[in-house]
C-alpha positions as CSV (number, residue, x, y, z in Angstrom):
1,M,71.0,70.7,168.6
2,S,67.4,69.4,168.4
3,E,64.4,71.3,169.7
4,S,64.0,68.8,172.6
5,E,67.5,69.6,174.0
6,T,68.1,72.7,176.0
7,P,71.5,74.3,176.2
8,A,73.4,74.2,179.5
9,A,73.3,77.3,181.7
10,P,76.6,79.3,181.8
11,A,78.7,78.8,185.0
12,G,77.3,80.7,187.9
13,E,73.9,81.3,186.4
14,V,70.9,79.9,188.2
15,V,68.4,78.1,186.1
16,S,64.8,78.7,187.1
17,R,62.4,75.8,186.7
18,A,58.7,76.0,186.3
19,R,56.9,75.4,189.6
20,A,53.7,73.5,189.9
21,K,50.7,75.8,189.7
22,D,48.5,73.5,191.7
23,H,47.8,75.5,194.9
24,S,44.6,73.7,195.8
25,P,43.3,73.9,199.4
26,W,42.7,70.2,199.2
27,N,46.5,69.7,199.4
28,W,46.3,70.7,203.1
29,L,44.4,67.5,203.8
30,L,47.6,65.6,203.1
31,F,49.0,66.8,206.5
32,L,46.4,64.7,208.3
33,P,48.1,61.3,207.8
34,I,51.4,62.9,208.8
35,V,50.3,64.6,212.0
36,V,47.8,62.2,213.4
37,P,50.3,59.3,213.9
38,L,52.5,61.8,215.8
39,I,49.8,62.2,218.5
40,T,51.1,59.5,220.9
41,P,48.3,59.6,223.5
42,L,46.1,58.0,220.8
43,F,48.0,54.7,221.0
44,N,49.7,54.9,224.4
45,A,47.6,52.1,225.9
46,D,47.1,48.4,225.9
47,S,43.4,48.4,225.5
48,P,41.0,48.4,223.7
49,R,42.0,45.2,221.9
50,L,40.7,44.2,218.5
51,F,40.8,40.5,217.7
52,G,43.3,40.2,220.5
53,F,45.7,42.8,219.2
54,P,46.6,45.8,221.4
55,V,45.5,49.2,220.2
56,F,49.1,50.1,219.0
57,Y,49.0,47.4,216.3
58,W,45.6,47.9,214.9
59,L,45.8,51.7,215.0
60,Q,48.9,51.5,212.8
61,L,46.8,49.8,210.2
62,A,44.2,52.4,210.7
63,F,46.8,55.1,210.0
64,I,47.7,53.4,206.7
65,L,44.0,53.4,205.7
66,L,43.9,57.1,206.7
67,G,46.8,57.9,204.5
68,V,45.4,55.9,201.5
69,G,42.0,57.5,202.0
70,T,43.2,61.1,202.2
71,T,45.6,60.6,199.2
72,T,42.7,59.3,197.2
73,V,40.4,62.1,198.1
74,V,43.0,64.8,197.4
75,Y,43.9,63.2,194.0
76,Q,40.2,62.9,193.0
77,M,39.5,66.5,194.0
78,T,42.6,68.0,192.3
79,K,43.0,66.1,189.1
80,K,42.6,68.0,185.9
81,R,39.3,67.4,184.2
82,G,39.1,67.3,180.4
């Protein structure tokens, strides 16, 4: 058996895996694009319209931009330097 291979655990034994050690508070920001679209009063209307589109449609695109933006910020703030 080579060094890169690990032996299988015996039957009934739980194999513990290493958990990520990244417990940055920046990760809490990732809840924002999950929770904000669930607030239905934000888009429960026909107006205002943007380029003729009701608020529901253009707000969905805004939610996408919110998700991309927060993911980018969290990644930049938590990536390992050096």
